[in-house]
C-alpha positions in Angstrom: -10.2 -57.4 -33.5 -12.1 -58.2 -30.0 -10.9 -61.4 -28.0 -11.9 -62.5 -24.8 -8.8 -61.6 -22.0 -9.8 -64.0 -19.3 -7.7 -67.0 -20.2 -4.5 -64.2 -20.3 -5.8 -63.0 -16.8 -6.0 -66.4 -15.4 -2.5 -67.1 -16.9 -1.0 -64.2 -15.1 -2.6 -64.4 -11.8 -1.6 -68.3 -11.6 1.7 -67.2 -12.4 1.8 -64.5 -9.9 0.2 -67.8 -7.1 2.5 -69.9 -8.3 5.6 -67.7 -7.7 4.2 -66.6 -3.9 4.0 -70.0 -2.8 7.6 -71.3 -4.8 9.4 -68.4 -3.0 7.7 -65.9 -1.1 10.7 -64.1 0.3 11.8 -63.4 -3.1 8.3 -62.1 -4.2 8.4 -59.6 -1.3 11.8 -58.6 -1.8 11.3 -57.2 -5.3 8.2 -55.3 -5.3 8.3 -52.0 -5.8 6.0 -50.0 -3.7 6.0 -50.3 0.0 3.7 -49.9 2.9 2.5 -46.2 3.5 4.1 -44.7 6.4 3.8 -41.5 8.5 6.7 -39.0 8.5 6.8 -37.0 12.0 8.2 -33.6 12.6 7.9 -32.1 16.1 9.0 -28.5 17.4 9.3 -27.2 20.7 9.9 -23.9 22.3 8.9 -23.3 25.9 10.7 -20.1 25.4 13.4 -17.9 23.6 16.1 -16.9 26.1 19.2 -17.2 23.8 21.5 -17.1 26.8 19.7 -20.5 28.4 19.0 -22.3 25.2 21.6 -21.7 22.5 20.2 -23.9 20.0 17.6 -21.8 19.1 20.2 -19.6 17.2 20.8 -23.0 14.8 16.6 -24.0 14.9 15.4 -20.3 14.2 16.4 -18.2 11.5 15.8 -14.2 11.7 14.7 -12.5 8.9 14.7 -8.3 8.4 13.9 -7.1 11.8 13.8 -9.4 14.6 15.7 -10.5 17.4 15.6 -12.7 20.5 15.0 -10.7 23.6 16.6 -12.2 26.9 14.6 -9.6 28.8 11.4 -11.4 27.7 12.5 -14.6 26.4 10.7 -14.0 23.1 10.9 -13.4 19.5 10.4 -9.8 19.1 9.3 -8.0 15.8 10.8 -5.1 15.1 14.0 -5.3 17.4 13.0 -1.9 19.5 16.7 -1.4 20.4 18.1 -2.0 16.6 15.8 0.8 14.8 16.4 4.2 15.5 12.3 4.5 13.8 10.2 1.8 14.7 8.1 2.9 12.0 7.6 0.9 8.5 9.7 -2.2 9.9 9.2 -5.7 9.2 10.7 -9.3 9.9 10.6 -12.9 10.1 11.3 -16.0 12.5 11.3 -19.3 10.8 12.5 -22.6 11.6 16.0 -23.1 9.9 14.8 -26.5 8.3 12.3 -27.6 5.7 9.4 -29.6 7.0 7.7 -32.0 4.5 4.0 -30.5 4.4 2.9 -32.1 1.0 2.8 -35.3 -0.4 3.0 -34.8 -4.5 1.9 -38.6 -5.4 -1.2 -38.6 -3.5 -1.7 -34.5 -4.0 -2.6 -34.9 -0.1 -1.5 -32.4 2.6 0.2 -32.9 5.6 -1.9 -32.9 9.2 -0.4 -30.6 11.6 -1.0 -29.0 14.9 0.7 -25.8 16.3 0.1 -23.8 19.5 1.8 -20.4 20.3 1.5 -17.4 22.7 1.9 -13.7 21.7 1.8 -10.5 23.4 1.9 -7.2 21.6 3.6 -4.4 23.1 1.7 -0.9 22.1 4.1 1.6 24.3 6.2 2.4 21.7 5.8 5.5 19.7 7.3 6.7 16.8 9.1 10.1 17.5 7.7 11.9 14.4 4.1 13.0 13.5 1.5 10.1 12.3 0.2 10.0 9.0 -3.0 8.4 9.6 -4.6 7.9 6.1 -3.9 4.4 5.7 -5.8 3.2 9.1 -8.9 4.0 10.4 -8.6 4.5 13.9 -6.8 4.3 17.1 -3.8 6.3 18.2 -1.1 3.5 19.0 -0.7 0.4 17.7 1.5 -1.4 14.8 0.2 -3.6 12.2 -0.1 -7.3 13.3 1.5 -11.0 13.8 1.0 -13.9 11.1 1.8 -17.8 11.5 3.2 -18.1 8.1 4.1 -21.3 5.9 6.3 -19.9 3.0 8.6 -21.8 0.5 11.5 -20.0 1.2 13.8 -18.7 4.0 15.0 -15.6 2.3 12.1 -13.8 1.9 10.8 -10.7 4.0 7.6 -9.4 3.3 6.5 -5.5 2.9 5.9 -3.6 6.4 2.6 -2.0 7.1 -0.6 -4.1 6.2 1.4 -6.4 4.5 2.4 -7.5 8.0 5.7 -9.3 6.4 3.9 -11.9 4.4 4.4 -11.1 0.9 6.4 -8.5 -0.8 6.9 -7.2 -4.3 9.3 -9.8 -5.7 6.5 -12.8 -4.7 5.4 -13.7 -8.3 1.8 -14.9 -8.6 2.9 -18.1 -8.4 4.6 -18.0 -4.7 2.9 -20.4 -2.4 1.7 -19.3 1.2 -0.2 -19.9 3.8 -1.2 -17.7 6.9 -3.1 -17.1 9.8 -3.2 -13.2 11.1 -3.8 -11.6 14.0 -4.2 -8.0 12.9 -4.3 -5.4 15.0 -5.0 -2.7 12.2 -7.9 -2.0 10.2 -6.8 -1.5 6.7 -10.0 -0.5 4.2 -7.8 -1.7 1.2 -7.5 -5.0 2.0 -10.9 -5.2 3.6 -10.0 -5.8 7.1 -13.5 -5.7 9.2 -11.9 -3.8 12.2 -8.7 -3.7 14.2 -9.2 -6.9 16.2 -9.5 -9.7 13.7 -7.8 -13.2 13.0 -7.7 -13.9 9.0 -7.1 -16.9 6.9 -4.6 -15.8 3.8 -4.1 -18.2 1.0 -1.4 -17.3 -1.3 -2.5 -13.7 -1.0 -2.6 -10.5 1.5 -6.2 -10.5 1.0 -7.8 -12.8 3.7 -10.1 -15.3 2.3 -11.8 -15.4 6.0 -11.7 -13.2 8.8 -13.1 -13.6 12.6 -13.8 -10.8 14.8 -11.5 -11.9 17.9 -14.0 -9.4 20.0 -16.5 -12.3 19.9 -14.3 -14.3 22.3 -13.3 -12.0 24.7 -9.8 -11.5 23.2 -8.5 -8.0 22.6 -5.2 -8.8 20.9 -3.4 -5.3 21.7 -4.5 -4.6 25.2 -0.8 -6.3 26.4 -2.0 -9.6 27.5 -0.1 -12.6 26.8 -2.5 -14.8 24.3 -2.5 -18.4 23.4 -3.2 -19.4 19.6 -4.4 -23.3 18.5 -4.1 -24.1 14.9 -5.2 -27.5 13.9 -5.4 -28.8 10.5 -6.3 -32.2 9.2 -5.2 -33.0 5.7 -6.8 -36.1 5.1 -10.2 -34.6 5.7 -9.1 -30.4 4.6 -10.2 -29.2 7.7 -8.8 -26.6 9.7 -9.8 -25.5 13.3 -8.6 -22.4 15.0 -8.9 -21.5 18.7 -7.8 -17.9 20.8 -8.0 -17.7 24.3 -6.0 -16.1 27.3 -2.2 -17.6 28.0 -2.3 -19.9 30.8 -6.0 -21.0 31.0 -7.7 -23.9 29.7 -8.0 -25.0 25.7 -11.3 -23.5 24.6 -13.9 -25.5 24.0 -15.1 -23.9 20.9 -12.9 -23.0 18.1 -13.3 -19.6 16.5 -13.0 -20.8 13.1 -13.6 -24.8 11.9 -14.4 -25.4 8.2 -13.3 -27.1 5.3 -9.8 -25.8 3.8 -8.2 -27.3 1.0 -4.3 -26.4 1.3 -3.2 -28.6 -1.7 -2.7 -25.5 -4.1 -0.7 -23.4 -1.4 1.6 -26.0 -0.6 4.9 -27.7 -1.9 6.4 -30.6 -0.7 8.9 -28.9 1.8 7.7 -25.4 3.3 9.2 -23.6 6.0 7.1 -22.5 9.3 7.5 -19.4 11.4 5.7 -16.3 11.9 6.0 -12.8 10.2 5.1 -9.3 11.8 5.5 -5.7 11.0 4.2 -1.8 11.6 3.4 1.1 9.7 3.0 4.6 10.7 2.0 3.5 14.0 4.2 1.0 15.7 4.4 -1.8 18.5 6.5 -4.9 19.6 5.1 -8.5 18.5 6.3 -10.7 20.9 6.3 -14.7 20.3 6.6 -15.8 23.8 6.4 -20.2 23.0 5.7 -22.3 20.7 4.9 -26.2 19.7 4.5 -27.6 16.4 4.3 -31.1 15.2 3.2 -32.5 11.8 2.6 -35.8 10.4 3.1 -36.3 6.7 1.8 -39.6 4.6 4.6 -41.4 2.5 5.0 -44.5 0.5 8.1 -46.5 1.6 10.0 -48.7 -1.3 11.7 -52.5 -0.7 15.7 -52.0 -1.1 17.1 -53.1 -4.7 18.7 -56.1 -5.2 22.0 -54.2 -5.3 21.9 -52.9 -1.4 23.4 -54.3 1.3 19.7 -54.2 3.1 18.7 -57.0 0.9 20.8 -59.2 1.8 20.3 -58.7 5.8 16.5 -58.9 4.9 17.4 -62.2 3.2 19.6 -63.5 6.2 17.4 -62.6 8.6 14.2 -64.3 6.8 16.3 -67.4 6.9 17.8 -66.9 10.0 13.8 -67.1 11.5 13.0 -70.2 9.5 13.0 -73.6 11.6 16.2 -75.8 10.8 14.5 -78.4 9.3 12.7 -76.5 6.4 14.5 -76.6 3.6 14.5 -75.2 -0.1 11.6 -76.3 -2.5 13.2 -79.5 -4.4 12.9 -80.2 -7.8 10.1 -82.5 -7.7 7.9 -80.1 -6.1 8.5 -77.2 -8.5 7.9 -80.2 -11.2 4.7 -80.4 -9.6 4.0 -77.0 -9.5 4.2 -76.4 -13.2 2.1 -79.3 -14.2 -0.6 -77.6 -11.8 0.1 -74.5 -13.5 -0.5 -76.0 -17.2 -3.9 -77.9 -15.8 -5.5 -74.4 -14.9 -4.2 -72.7 -17.9 -5.7 -75.3 -20.1 -8.9 -75.5 -18.2 -9.6 -71.8 -18.5 -9.0 -72.1 -22.3 -11.5 -74.8 -22.3 -14.3 -72.8 -20.8 -13.7 -69.7 -22.4 -13.8 -71.3 -25.6 -16.7 -72.9 -24.9 -18.5 -69.6 -23.7 -18.0 -68.0 -26.8 -19.3 -70.7 -28.7 -22.7 -70.4 -26.8 -23.1 -66.5 -26.8 -22.0 -66.6 -30.7 -25.5 -66.7 -31.5 -26.0 -63.6 -29.8 -25.5 -60.0 -31.4 -23.3 -58.1 -29.0 -22.5 -54.7 -30.2 -19.2 -53.9 -28.6 -18.8 -50.9 -26.5 -17.0 -48.1 -28.3 -13.3 -47.8 -27.7 -11.8 -44.1 -27.1 -8.7 -43.4 -28.3 -6.3 -42.5 -25.6 -6.0 -38.6 -25.4 -3.5 -36.2 -23.9 -4.5 -36.1 -20.0 -5.4 -32.4 -20.6 -6.5 -32.3 -23.6 -10.5 -31.5 -23.7 -12.9 -34.5 -24.3 -16.6 -35.7 -24.3 -17.3 -36.7 -21.0 -20.2 -39.0 -20.2 -23.3 -38.3 -18.0 -22.2 -41.0 -15.5 -18.6 -39.2 -15.2 -19.9 -35.9 -14.7 -22.5 -37.4 -12.3 -19.9 -39.2 -10.2 -17.9 -36.4 -10.3 -20.7 -33.7 -8.5 -22.0 -36.8 -6.5 -25.0 -37.4 -8.4 -25.1 -33.2 -8.9 -25.7 -33.1 -5.2 -27.0 -29.7 -3.8 -24.0 -29.8 -1.8 -22.0 -29.1 -4.7 -23.8 -26.4 -6.2 -21.7 -23.4 -6.8 -24.2 -20.8 -8.0 -27.3 -20.7 -10.3 -28.8 -18.4 -13.1 -31.2 -18.1 -15.6 -29.4 -20.5 -18.0 -28.8 -23.3 -15.8 -26.6 -24.7 -12.4 -22.6 -24.3 -12.0 -21.8 -27.3 -10.0 -18.4 -28.3 -8.2 -16.9 -31.6 -9.1 -14.0 -33.9 -9.0 -12.7 -35.9 -11.8 -11.5 -39.3 -11.4 -7.9 -38.5 -12.0 -8.0 -35.9 -9.2 -8.7 -32.5 -11.3 -11.5 -29.9 -9.5 -14.1 -28.8 -12.1 -16.8 -26.6 -12.2 -19.5 -27.9 -14.3 -22.5 -25.7 -15.7 -25.5 -27.8 -16.4 -27.8 -25.8 -18.8 -31.6 -26.2 -18.0 -33.7 -27.8 -20.5 -36.2 -25.1 -20.1 -33.7 -22.4 -20.9 -32.2 -24.2 -24.0 -35.9 -24.6 -25.3 -37.1 -20.9 -24.9 -33.6 -19.7 -26.5 -34.4 -21.9 -29.7 -30.5 -23.2 -29.1 -29.0 -25.6 -31.8 -27.4 -28.3 -29.7 -25.2 -29.1 -32.9 -24.0 -25.6 -33.0 -23.3 -25.2 -29.6 -21.3 -28.1 -29.8 -19.2 -27.1 -32.3 -18.4 -23.5 -30.5 -17.7 -25.6 -27.6 -15.6 -27.8 -29.5 -13.5 -24.3 -31.3 -13.4 -22.6 -27.6 -11.9 -25.6 -26.4 -8.9 -25.6 -28.2 -8.2 -21.9 -27.6 -5.1 -21.7 -24.8 -4.3 -18.6 -23.3 -3.3 -17.8 -19.5 -6.3 -15.4 -19.3 -8.9 -17.3 -20.3 -10.4 -20.4 -18.2 -9.5 -23.8 -19.5 -12.2 -25.7 -21.0 -11.7 -29.0 -19.7 -14.9 -30.6 -22.0 -18.6 -30.9 -22.3 -21.5 -33.2 -22.5 -24.5 -33.3 -24.8 -27.1 -35.6 -26.1 -31.0 -35.4 -26.3 -31.4 -35.1 -22.6 -28.6 -33.1 -21.4 -26.0 -30.2 -22.3 -22.8 -29.2 -20.0 -20.0 -27.5 -20.2 -16.6 -28.5 -18.2 -14.4 -25.8 -16.8 -11.4 -25.8 -14.8 -12.2 -24.7 -11.3 -11.3 -21.5 -9.7 -11.1 -21.5 -6.4 -10.7 -17.5 -5.5 -14.2 -17.3 -7.3 -15.7 -14.4 -9.6 -14.8 -10.9 -9.8 -18.1 -9.8 -8.7 -17.8 -11.5 -5.6 -14.7 -9.5 -4.5 -15.7 -6.1 -6.3 -19.4 -6.0 -4.7 -18.6 -8.1 -1.4 -17.9 -6.9 2.2 -13.9 -6.7 1.4 -12.1 -4.1 -0.6 -9.9 -5.0 -3.6 -7.1 -2.6 -3.6 -6.3 -0.4 -7.0 -3.1 -2.5 -8.0 -5.3 -5.4 -8.2 -8.4 -4.0 -9.8 -6.2 -2.0 -12.7 -4.3 -5.5 -13.3 -7.6 -7.2 -13.5 -8.8 -4.5 -16.1 -5.6 -5.1 -18.0 -6.0 -9.0 -18.0 -9.7 -9.1 -19.2 -8.8 -6.7 -21.9 -5.8 -9.2 -22.9 -7.9 -11.8 -22.7 -10.6 -10.2 -25.3 -8.0 -9.1 -27.6 -6.6 -12.8 -27.9 -9.6 -14.3 -28.8 -10.6 -11.3 -31.3 -7.3 -12.1 -33.0 -8.3 -15.7 -33.5 -11.9 -14.4 -35.3 -13.7 -15.7 -31.7 -16.1 -13.7 -29.3 -16.8 -14.4 -25.7 -20.2 -13.4 -25.8 -21.2 -12.8 -22.1 -18.5 -10.1 -21.1 -19.3 -9.2 -17.4 -18.1 -9.3 -14.2 -19.6 -12.6 -13.4 -17.6 -13.9 -16.0 -14.4 -12.9 -14.9 -12.6 -15.5 -12.6 -9.9 -14.8 -10.3 -7.0 -17.9 -9.9 -4.8 -18.8 -7.0 -2.5 -16.1 -7.7 -5.4 -13.5 -8.4 -4.9 -13.3 -11.7 -8.0 -12.2 -13.8 -9.3 -14.8 -16.5 -12.4 -15.1 -19.1 -14.6 -17.7 -18.5 -18.5 -18.8 -18.4 -18.8 -18.2 -22.6 -21.8 -17.2 -24.3 -22.0 -20.6 -26.3 -26.0 -20.2 -26.1 -26.4 -17.4 -27.2 -25.1 -17.7 -30.6 -28.2 -18.2 -32.5 -28.0 -17.5 -36.2 -29.5 -14.3 -36.0 -26.9 -12.8 -33.9 -23.8 -15.0 -35.2 -22.2 -12.4 -37.3 -18.2 -12.2 -36.1 -18.1 -8.3 -35.9 -21.4 -8.1 -34.1 -20.5 -10.7 -31.6 -17.0 -8.6 -31.1 -18.4 -5.1 -31.0 -20.8 -6.6 -28.1 -17.7 -7.7 -26.7 -16.0 -4.4 -26.7 -19.3 -2.7 -25.2 -19.6 -5.7 -22.3 -15.9 -4.9 -21.3 -16.7 -0.7 -21.0 -19.4 -1.7 -18.6 -17.0 -4.2 -16.7 -14.3 -1.6 -16.8 -16.5 0.9 -15.2 -18.0 -1.5 -12.6 -14.3 -2.2 -11.5 -13.5 1.2 -11.5 -16.6 2.1 -9.4 -16.8 -0.6 -7.1 -20.6 -1.0 -7.9 -23.1 -3.0 -10.5 -24.0 -0.8 -13.4 -28.1 -1.2 -12.7 -28.1 -0.9 -9.1 -31.5 -0.7 -7.0 -30.4 2.7 -5.2 -29.7 4.8 -7.9 -29.2 5.5 -11.5 -27.4 3.2 -13.6 -23.6 3.3 -13.5 -23.2 4.2 -17.2 -25.3 7.1 -17.0 -23.5 8.6 -14.1 -20.3 7.9 -15.7 -20.8 10.1 -18.3 -22.6 12.8 -16.3 -19.2 13.0 -14.2 -17.7 13.0 -17.5 -19.5 16.1 -18.4 -19.0 17.8 -14.9 -15.3 16.9 -15.1 -15.4 15.4 -11.9 -14.3 11.8 -13.3 -13.3 11.6 -9.6 -16.8 11.1 -8.2 -16.9 7.7 -10.0 -14.0 6.0 -7.9 -14.7 4.0 -5.6 -14.7 5.3 -2.4 -14.0 2.5 -0.2 -10.6 2.7 -1.5 -10.2 6.1 0.1 -7.1 7.8 -1.6 -4.8 4.7 -1.7 -5.0 4.4 -5.8 -3.6 5.8 -8.7 -5.8 8.9 -10.2 -3.9 9.0 -13.4 -4.7 5.4 -14.1 -8.6 5.4 -12.5 -9.3 8.3 -14.9 -7.5 6.4 -17.9 -9.7 3.6 -17.5 -13.2 5.7 -17.1 -12.5 7.2 -20.4 -11.8 4.0 -21.7 -14.9 2.3 -20.5 -17.0 5.1 -21.6 -14.9 4.8 -25.2 -16.1 1.4 -25.3 -19.7 2.4 -24.9 -19.8 4.8 -27.4 -22.0 4.0 -30.6 -20.3 1.6 -33.2 -19.9 4.8 -35.7 -18.5 7.2 -33.1 -15.1 5.9 -32.6 -15.9 2.8 -30.8 -12.1 1.0 -30.4 -11.0 -2.4 -31.1 -9.7 -4.7 -28.0 -6.3 -4.5 -29.7 -6.6 -0.6 -29.2 -7.6 -0.8 -25.5 -4.5 -2.9 -24.9 -2.3 -0.5 -26.3 -4.3 2.2 -24.4 -4.0 0.4 -21.0 -0.7 0.6 -21.8 0.1 3.5 -22.4 1.4 2.6 -26.1 -1.8 4.6 -27.7 -3.5 8.1 -26.4 -7.1 8.0 -25.7 -9.1 9.7 -28.5 -11.3 12.9 -27.3 -14.1 12.1 -25.8 -17.4 14.0 -26.8 -18.7 16.9 -24.0 -21.6 15.3 -23.5 -23.1 11.9 -24.2 -24.1 10.9 -27.7 -27.8 10.3 -27.7 -27.9 7.5 -29.5 -26.1 4.5 -27.9 -25.9 0.9 -28.4 -28.2 -0.2 -25.6 -26.7 -2.4 -23.1 -29.5 -4.7 -23.2 -30.1 -4.9 -26.7 -32.0 -7.1 -28.9 -28.8 -9.4 -29.6 -29.1 -9.7 -25.6 -25.0 -10.6 -26.6 -23.7 -8.0 -23.4 -26.5 -8.7 -20.9 -26.6 -12.5 -21.3 -27.3 -14.2 -18.3 -25.8 -14.0 -15.0 -23.3 -16.4 -13.6 -23.4 -16.6 -9.4 -19.9 -16.7 -8.5 -17.6 -19.9 -7.5 -17.4 -20.2 -4.1 
């Protein structure tokens, strides 16, 4: 039954107004939500002389191989006296108390500013011969130092290129933020050179790197350098400046750009420094440190049970004029009469308005039943237009032959990626919108850690869109074929994650139908998740479940080879990767398929096994192509790999076949 709510709204409003008029103090005291306030925190260490400043022992906690130097007045990592061998050492120095850096109710990170002076002493050298297999150049120097924001005060990261930031005990949900000052070029982590600044978001792989040489800074030249890091939590903007210590504040930042730290922060975090050495050594000195933060929070007024309430009331009464008296019974009676008149007048006019409109045929808005907050649902065009700022070009993540991906934010604050299929593409493929809706509905009900969650869809006579969870680390092809180098341990985990995702889908009698590196995304913890499903490719002629699943297996084989090789299957510079891999198998030289950029830092047994599985998945259907369940068992060493033929079979399932299930369309990465 539909009825007008306006009389009830008037009653409520009138009641509230009357209560405020009669007793404003009581109204204020019993309000639940208080004003918004700022929580400030400030740390200042002009130096770190323990003899003249004993409080630093209580305020700065040292972990691993770190010490306070009385000779330099600095924090030193590693301790040059404590360690007999300075190689492969790691340490941390953090403020001993946690600092509020995130407001959970509003999902807003705190604003903070920090400045510190650092110096790298490269004179120490190890007593034994040095192996430089992990380093590209130079005869001296350690690994580097980082300013860190971490969730605990007990973890010490790994030495060497890990910079003491993370270790094997840190799970995929370990929240951390760091700005590294790296003096070694580690190819396995994609370092551009041996003199750079990097931004690390929950990972040892820098999301952004800046060449320190561009501003005339050489970190390991023995000079004292000063860094300024400013983060605006409201704007989600970071500003980093670097210059010689003792000189003026640099007018130009070395890096200034938007950065959302919300996914990498807990409410309370620890701030400080970490550093490490590898085969080569240096002493990392922090000579001074200044840190301040501002976090927004909402206060609450005291309850009636607290003594603060009485004090508040007494103070209010004391400030009232002596002649002011509580409202009399007559005044209360007048207020009640006025309230009743307001209610009756509202009821009269609303009833009259309903009679005037009774002759009109008005269709009530369709009500949507309440849904769980994360349950997939149908979105309106207006909702998605608002989320993407009217499909603004500034929100475009990428485009392909099928449509355009947009970054968006729903009204509840959730970040999403919206794929808006182009009308031309839909018409050219002859896609049935009802069939698309049915497939999206089925996939959206499937939940697995290695599948990108489908938030919902939008489909009418004009538009067809799919709404996914937003993956901040982008697609796999961005990491494989970009500037950086993805380490082998991460690549092997990605192969296993994708295999498990497809095995799960096939166990549910479903298929992905668009398996390729651009459809594999990396979440905040760098776990591989499979998305960008081939809904449009489900034309009746190729909708056979068996055909689609076999195409998924073939697509996985190509993805596995691309992950090992670090190059695309179709490369303009030479032959196709699949042809090359078969040729190297025939020569028993599978090592040549492995990405050369990784150097020797990979597991040959695992890499060759992935190559063999990739070739097996691209076999002709009748020649022993495995199921995804069998592939998972092979990757987990639970099943032996069948013997591959010595030579490539003549008839292979073509990658760009008539079904087009494997080729599909390319999806630009989320950036």
